[in-house]
N, C-alpha and C positions, 0 to 999 in steps of 0.2 A: 529500510525495513519494508515489510509488505504483509498483507493479510492479517491485520490486527483487529481482533474482535473483543478483547478483554482488557479492562483497565488495570487490574491488579495482578500480582504474581499468581501462578498456578502451581500445581505439583507440590502442595503443602508449603507454598511460599518460596520454592527453590528456583522457579523459572519464570522469566518474563517480568512484566510490570513497567508501565510507562514512566513512572517516577524514576526508576532506575535508568531508563533510556535517557531521560532528561539529564541525569547526572553525567552519563557518558558524553552527551552533547556538550555540556558545560566544560568538561575536561578537554574536549577537542577544541572548543573555542579558545580556551586559555593557550593551547598549543599553537593554534592558528586561527586568527579572527576571520579568515576567509573560508569558513566552514559552512556548508549548506547541508540541510537535513531533508531527505526526500522519502516518500512512501509510495510504493508501486501498487496502489489499489486495494480495495476492500477494507473499509473503515467502519461505515455506519451500520452494517448488517452482515450476518445475523448475530444476535446474542439474546439470551434470556433477559438481561438487564435492559436492553433496548425495547423490549416489549412491555416493560412496567409502566404504569400510569402514574406520573408525577405531576402535581399541580394541575390536574385535570386533563392532561394529554399524554399520549404515549411518547416515550423518549425518542424512539426512532433514530438512534445514533447521536442525539444531542450531547450525550455524555462523552462520546469519543471526540467530537469536534471541540468541545470546551476544554478537554484535557490536552489535546494536541496543540490548541492555541497557546496554552500556558507552557507546554513543553518547548515550543518554539519551532515547530515544523515549518519548513519553508515552501516546499512544493509537493504536490501529490498528483497522481493520475487516477482516473476513474477505473474501478474494478467492476466486474459483472454484478456483484452483490450490492453496489450502490443503487442499482435499479430494482432491488427488492422493495424499496420505498415508493409510495405514490408520488406523483410528480410534485405536488405541493410541498410534501415533506422534504424531498430531496432539494428542491430549490431553497427551502429555509436553511437546510444544513450548509449548502454552498454559500448562502449569504452570511451565515454565522462564522464561516472560516476566515481566520486572519492570515492563513497561508493561501498560496495560489494554486488552483487546480489547472492542470494542463492535459488536454486530450485532443489529439490532432484529427481523430477519425470518428468523433461522436458529435452528432448534429441534432438540432431540433427536428422533430419528425417531418420527413419529406421536404427538408430544406437543405441549403448548403451553409447555414449559420450554425456555428458551434454552440453546443448546448449551454443555455443560461449565461453565466459569467465565466465559463471555462475558456481558457486561452488555447488556441491551436498550437502555439509555440511560445518560447520565451528566450530572449538573449540576455544573459547577465554578463557584466564586465567586472573582472577582478584584475587589478594591476595591469590594465591595458590588454588583458587576454579576454577574448570574447568566447563565451560558452553558449552553445545552442542547446536548449532543452526541447524535446518533442515527446509526446505521449501517445501510446497506442493501447486500445482496449479490446478485449475479446467480445464477440457478438453472440455468444451462446451462454447457456446457464444463467439467463437474466431473470431471476426471480421465479415466482409461481407461473405455471403455464397460462393462468387466467389473467395475469397482470397486464395492465394497459401498457402498450408499447408507445412511449412518448418520445423516443429517440430513434434516430437512424444511425447505425454503426456500420462502417465499412467492414465487410466480412474478412475474417482472418486469412482466408485463402488468397485474397487480393492484396494483402498488406505489403508484401515485398515490393511490388510495383507501385503501390500507392505511396509508400515511403520514398521511393526513388523520385516520383513525380513531385511530391511535396518539397523535397530538398531542391529539386531543379527549379520549382516555382519560387521558392524563397531566394535562391541565388540569382536566377536570371530575370525574373519578373519584378521582384521587390528589391533587387540589388543589395541584399543583405550579405554581410560577411561575418565569418566566425572562424575561430581557431580549433575548437573542440566541439564534437557532437556527443551529447549524452541522450540516449533513448530510454525513457521510462516506459515499461510495458506491463500490462496485465494479460498475459497470453500463455498458451501452452508452450512448453519448451521447443517443440518442433517448429512452431510459428516463429519463435525468437531466432532459432538457427537459420531459418529461411530468410528472415529479414536481414541479418548481418551478412549472410552469403551473397545476397542480392545488392547490398549497400555497403561496400567496403569503406566508404567514407565515415561510417559510424565508428566512433572511437571506443565506446563502451555501452553496453546494454545492462540496465538494472531492472530486473523483472520481479514478478510475483505469480500468484495463482496456483503454483504447485504445492505450497505449504511446506516444502522441504528445502534445505539449503543445497545450492548447486554452484559450481564454478566450472565453466567450460570455455574453450577457445575454439572458434569456428570461423570459416571464411578465409579468403585469400590473405587477409592481414592478421589472421588469428585474433579476431575481435573477442574480448572477454565478455562473457555473459554471467551475471551474478544473480542469485536469489538467496534470501535469508529464510530462516524458519518462521512459521506463522506465530501469531500472538506475541511477537517480540521476544521469543525464546532466544533468538540471536539477532544481531545486526551486522551488516557488512560495513567496515570502515575502509574508505578508499583515500589514499594520499596521492595527489596528482603533482607531477613535476613536468612543466612545459618549457621548452627552450624555443623562444620566438624566432631566433635566427635560423635554426635548423628545422623548426616546426616538429621537433621530436617530443612525443608525450610518453612519459613513464608513469605507470600506475602501480602503487604498492598497496595491496589489499589484505585485510585480515577479517576473518569471520570471528566475531566476539560473542561469547555466550553471555546472556543477560542473567546474572545470578546474584546471590546474596553478597558477593564481594563488592557490589556497587550499592552504596547507600541511596535511599530515596531522596530525590530533590524535593525540598519541603513544599513549595508552592504547587508543584504538579501532584504530589501525594495528597495535598489538601483537597484539590478539586476532584481528584479521582475518588477519594474516600467519601466526599459529599454525595456524589452520584451513586456510588455503590450502596451506601447506607440508605439513601432515599429510595433506591430501587427495592431493596430488601423490605423496607417499611411499606412500600406500596403493595408488595405481594402479601404481607401480613394483613393489611387492611382488606385485601381481596379474599382472605380466608386461607391463605397458604402459610405453611411453616417452613421457610427456606432452610432452616438448620436441621429439620427433622430427618432422621435416618430412615430411608424407605426400604432398604434391604441390605443384607450382608452377603457379599459374594463368597462362594465356597473357595477354600484354599486349594491351590494346585492348578486351578484353571486360569488360563491367560485371557482375561477380558480386555482385549485390546480396543481402546477407543481413540487412538491417535487419528487425527484428521487425515493425515497423509495415507493411512491404511484404509479407513472406512470409506474414503471417497472412491476407492477402486475395487474393494472386495468385502465379502462378509466376514465377520468375526463372531466369536461366542457372544460378545456383547450385543452386536446388532441383531443376532438371532433371538436373543433373550428379549430385546426390546420389541 
């Protein structure tokens, strides 16, 4: 999954919801205990809930980390909106994470040290098969223009060659070995395409940032590129079959809509509801009425507020706002 800003289902309860994602994960674990759950960037910001003051401090994504911890997320890469937060807040969110962050091209400002406790890569072993995970993050749209820039990010225009040199360094200088490469990215699709075209050794790219689902094959090896819909409206499920003798990898993928057909996983639902209710109460204390109807939209006009649309064009809704 990728670009998740909301804890609970949207669309009148019809779409999304991290407790439903937790149920999907548990079903997959029963099918195969060698299941890993990954998120390709943008978790802690933006959201109205994240701006609420709970127990004396702004949540700033605390609700997302706590819920994803209970859900059982394994790995995530950094998205541009992680840097909406001030450095102290983001470091706290990273420290609170029980899952591992991976970002190969994000460094402490003006250094070559990866940011905070984020790993530049990770090798996991399953049944003697070694899987290399790397993460790549976009270097623009990083929060408000006035935000303090506390990280240095390798520009996306240089990422194809950067990735090539990274893999060469891991292989030749560190003498690391792997069977499969999974690249987690939070980039524009064109960046993703250029990376797999320049690096045919990448077996699969799981991306984010676009907020819409995509499935493409690009490069000399027809490397698959996957992106799910934002806010966990959908998740991609990938089943891998690897033959060590022939080194052949087969990937069977399915885009799964996160809907009412999946029941809430109780523990994830409990923590999500706690923060949701705490946030609403914080707004009430501040003098707001979250449930108050502020306007009724006229029938017959298409007030399109889908993030994939309003990120690139005006609609009746954005003009009204």
